[in-house]
C-alpha positions as CSV (number, residue, x, y, z in Angstrom):
1,M,13.4,-78.0,28.8
2,H,11.4,-79.7,31.5
3,R,11.2,-82.9,29.5
4,S,14.9,-83.0,28.7
5,L,15.8,-82.4,32.4
6,R,13.3,-85.0,33.5
7,A,14.8,-87.5,31.1
8,E,18.3,-86.7,32.4
9,V,17.1,-87.3,36.0
10,D,15.5,-90.6,35.0
11,A,18.8,-91.7,33.4
12,L,20.7,-90.7,36.5
13,R,18.4,-92.8,38.7
14,A,19.0,-95.8,36.4
15,R,22.8,-95.3,36.6
16,H,22.9,-94.7,40.4
17,P,20.0,-96.7,41.9
18,G,19.5,-96.2,45.6
19,R,20.7,-92.6,45.9
20,S,19.3,-89.2,45.0
21,P,20.8,-87.5,41.9
22,R,23.1,-84.7,43.0
23,V,22.2,-81.4,41.3
24,L,24.1,-78.2,41.4
25,D,22.1,-75.1,40.4
26,V,24.4,-72.1,40.0
27,G,22.7,-68.8,40.1
28,G,19.5,-70.6,40.9
29,G,18.0,-67.8,42.9
30,S,14.7,-68.5,44.6
31,G,14.5,-72.1,43.3
32,A,12.5,-72.0,40.1
33,W,14.4,-75.1,39.0
34,A,15.7,-76.4,42.3
35,V,12.3,-77.0,43.9
36,P,10.8,-79.0,40.9
37,L,14.0,-81.1,40.7
38,A,13.8,-81.7,44.5
39,R,10.2,-82.9,43.9
40,L,11.7,-85.5,41.5
41,G,13.9,-86.7,44.4
42,C,17.1,-84.9,43.5
43,A,19.4,-83.5,46.2
44,V,19.9,-79.9,45.0
45,T,22.5,-77.4,46.0
46,V,21.7,-73.8,45.0
47,V,24.6,-71.4,44.8
48,D,23.6,-67.8,44.5
49,N,25.1,-64.5,45.7
50,S,21.8,-63.0,46.8
51,P,20.8,-63.6,50.4
52,N,17.3,-62.5,49.7
53,A,17.0,-65.0,46.8
54,L,18.3,-67.8,49.1
55,A,15.8,-66.8,51.8
56,A,13.0,-67.1,49.3
57,L,14.4,-70.4,48.2
58,H,14.2,-71.7,51.8
59,R,10.5,-70.6,52.0
60,R,9.7,-72.1,48.7
61,A,11.3,-75.4,49.5
62,R,9.7,-75.6,52.9
63,E,6.2,-74.9,51.4
64,A,6.8,-77.6,48.8
65,G,7.9,-80.1,51.5
66,V,11.3,-80.6,50.0
67,D,13.5,-78.5,52.3
68,R,15.5,-81.6,53.4
69,L,16.6,-82.0,49.8
70,V,17.6,-78.4,49.1
71,D,20.7,-76.8,50.3
72,A,21.4,-73.1,49.8
73,V,25.0,-71.7,49.6
74,Q,25.9,-68.1,49.2
75,G,28.5,-67.7,46.5
76,D,28.9,-67.1,42.7
77,V,30.4,-68.9,39.7
78,D,33.7,-66.9,39.9
79,A,34.6,-68.9,43.1
80,L,32.5,-72.0,42.5
81,A,35.3,-74.3,43.5
82,D,35.3,-72.8,47.0
83,V,31.7,-73.9,47.7
84,A,31.2,-76.9,45.4
85,P,33.6,-79.8,45.1
86,A,35.1,-80.5,41.7
87,G,33.3,-83.4,39.9
88,G,30.7,-83.7,42.7
89,A,27.5,-83.1,40.7
90,D,25.5,-85.5,38.5
91,L,23.8,-82.5,36.8
92,V,24.9,-78.9,36.8
93,L,22.5,-76.0,35.9
94,G,23.6,-72.6,34.7
95,H,20.3,-71.0,33.7
96,G,20.2,-67.2,33.2
97,L,23.9,-67.1,34.1
98,L,26.0,-66.6,31.1
99,E,24.3,-63.3,30.1
100,V,25.2,-61.6,33.3
101,V,28.8,-62.8,34.2
102,D,31.9,-61.0,33.2
103,D,33.6,-63.9,31.5
104,A,31.3,-66.5,30.0
105,A,34.0,-68.9,29.1
106,A,35.3,-68.9,32.6
107,A,31.8,-69.5,33.9
108,V,31.2,-72.5,31.6
109,D,34.6,-73.9,32.6
110,A,33.6,-73.7,36.3
111,L,30.3,-75.4,35.6
112,A,32.1,-78.2,33.7
113,R,34.6,-78.7,36.5
114,A,31.8,-79.1,39.0
115,A,30.2,-81.9,36.9
116,A,31.3,-85.5,37.4
117,P,32.8,-87.1,34.4
118,G,30.0,-88.2,32.1
119,S,27.5,-85.8,33.7
120,A,25.5,-83.1,32.0
121,V,25.6,-79.3,32.2
122,S,22.4,-77.5,31.4
123,V,22.7,-73.9,30.2
124,L,19.9,-71.4,29.4
125,V,20.9,-68.1,27.9
126,A,19.2,-65.1,26.3
127,G,18.9,-65.4,22.5
128,R,20.3,-62.6,20.2
129,Y,17.9,-62.8,17.3
130,A,14.7,-62.7,19.4
131,A,15.9,-59.4,20.8
132,V,16.6,-58.1,17.3
133,L,13.1,-59.0,16.1
134,A,11.4,-57.6,19.2
135,R,13.1,-54.2,18.8
136,T,12.5,-54.2,15.1
137,L,8.7,-54.8,15.5
138,S,8.6,-52.0,18.1
139,G,10.3,-49.6,15.8
140,R,13.6,-49.3,17.8
141,L,15.7,-49.8,14.7
142,A,19.0,-48.4,16.1
143,E,18.9,-50.9,19.0
144,A,18.0,-53.7,16.6
145,M,21.0,-52.9,14.4
146,A,23.3,-52.8,17.4
147,L,22.0,-56.1,18.7
148,L,22.6,-57.6,15.3
149,T,26.1,-56.3,14.8
150,D,27.6,-56.1,18.4
151,P,30.0,-59.0,19.1
152,E,28.2,-59.6,22.4
153,G,24.7,-59.0,21.2
154,R,24.2,-55.9,23.2
155,F,22.3,-52.7,22.2
156,G,24.6,-50.3,24.0
157,P,26.2,-49.3,27.3
158,D,22.8,-49.1,29.0
159,D,22.0,-52.8,28.2
160,A,21.4,-54.7,31.5
161,L,22.8,-57.9,29.9
162,R,26.4,-58.5,29.1
163,R,25.7,-60.7,26.2
164,R,23.1,-62.6,24.1
165,L,24.1,-65.6,22.1
166,D,23.0,-67.4,18.9
167,A,23.1,-71.2,18.5
168,T,26.5,-71.2,16.8
169,G,28.0,-69.0,19.5
170,L,26.6,-71.1,22.4
171,R,27.8,-74.3,20.9
172,A,31.3,-72.9,20.3
173,L,31.4,-71.7,23.9
174,L,30.4,-75.0,25.4
175,E,32.7,-77.1,23.1
176,G,35.6,-74.7,23.8
177,C,35.4,-75.8,27.4
178,G,35.5,-79.5,26.6
179,L,31.8,-80.2,26.7
180,R,30.0,-82.3,24.1
181,V,26.7,-80.7,23.1
182,E,23.9,-83.3,23.0
183,L,20.9,-81.0,22.8
184,L,20.5,-77.5,21.5
185,Q,16.9,-76.1,21.5
186,G,14.9,-73.0,21.7
187,D,12.8,-72.0,24.7
188,G,10.1,-69.5,23.9
189,V,10.3,-69.9,20.1
190,L,6.8,-69.1,19.0
191,D,4.6,-68.8,22.1
192,A,5.5,-65.2,22.6
193,W,4.2,-64.4,19.1
194,V,0.8,-66.1,19.6
195,P,-2.0,-63.4,19.7
196,G,-3.7,-62.9,23.0
197,S,-7.0,-63.8,21.5
198,V,-5.7,-67.3,20.7
199,R,-4.1,-67.7,24.2
200,D,-7.4,-66.9,25.8
201,G,-9.2,-69.6,23.8
202,G,-9.3,-72.2,26.6
203,P,-7.5,-75.5,27.3
204,A,-7.6,-76.7,23.7
205,A,-5.9,-73.5,22.5
206,A,-3.3,-73.8,25.3
207,R,-2.5,-77.3,24.3
208,S,-2.2,-76.3,20.6
209,V,0.2,-73.5,21.6
210,A,2.3,-76.0,23.7
211,E,2.4,-78.5,20.9
212,L,3.5,-75.9,18.4
213,E,6.2,-74.7,20.8
214,T,7.4,-78.2,21.3
215,L,7.8,-78.8,17.5
216,A,9.5,-75.4,17.0
217,A,12.0,-75.8,19.9
218,G,14.2,-78.2,18.0
219,A,13.7,-76.8,14.5
220,A,17.0,-75.2,13.6
221,P,15.8,-72.2,11.6
222,L,13.1,-71.3,14.2
223,R,15.4,-72.1,17.1
224,E,17.4,-69.0,16.2
225,V,14.5,-66.7,17.1
226,A,13.9,-68.2,20.5
227,A,13.8,-65.8,23.4
228,R,16.2,-68.2,25.2
229,L,18.5,-71.0,24.0
230,H,18.9,-74.1,26.0
231,A,21.8,-76.6,25.7
232,L,22.4,-79.8,27.4
233,A,26.1,-80.7,27.1
234,R,28.1,-83.5,28.7
235,R,31.5,-83.6,30.3
236,T,33.4,-86.2,28.5
């Protein structure tokens, strides 16, 4: 994900020399993505409905020395047009957003409208099949069955998430809102399954895990069992 977003930022700089790429991070919370993107020279607007998260964002940006590039706005995706101009962003992020909103299609449509024509929308969402596997391995078979068969990928009314998606569902959701999917990859495909004894094997082991994860992220069969699915789609 970091590499793909860095490549998008580099391409934006090439297309718009002399100005900072304009990034809109919807539901960006305390700045896990906003601050690194600001370090790359992007002007980032974070829209989030939590004042506590936005306060943490201010502190994080200030400590990183990029507070002049980060703007915090209280709001949510349901009224995004009220706080973010249509077509005003060179890159729009909706990470960890679609699994918690009431209407995923309406949220994607709002993200797409906020992107300038030709610009990209980056979406990160919880994966359905990773949740099925995790519950199967822990012996929670009823929940695994529900996750596998429920249309929204939920295990029941107590599920904190409103939905989990597979690759086919995510692609259909994005394309249904007029976006062209350019990249669909897994995030957290195999690294969660690596034994702790291997993880503790030092820098060489860490590099091996990272290399394995990079290879697995784009492999279609393995991508389906990723903890999260990441898509980069473009507004045509």
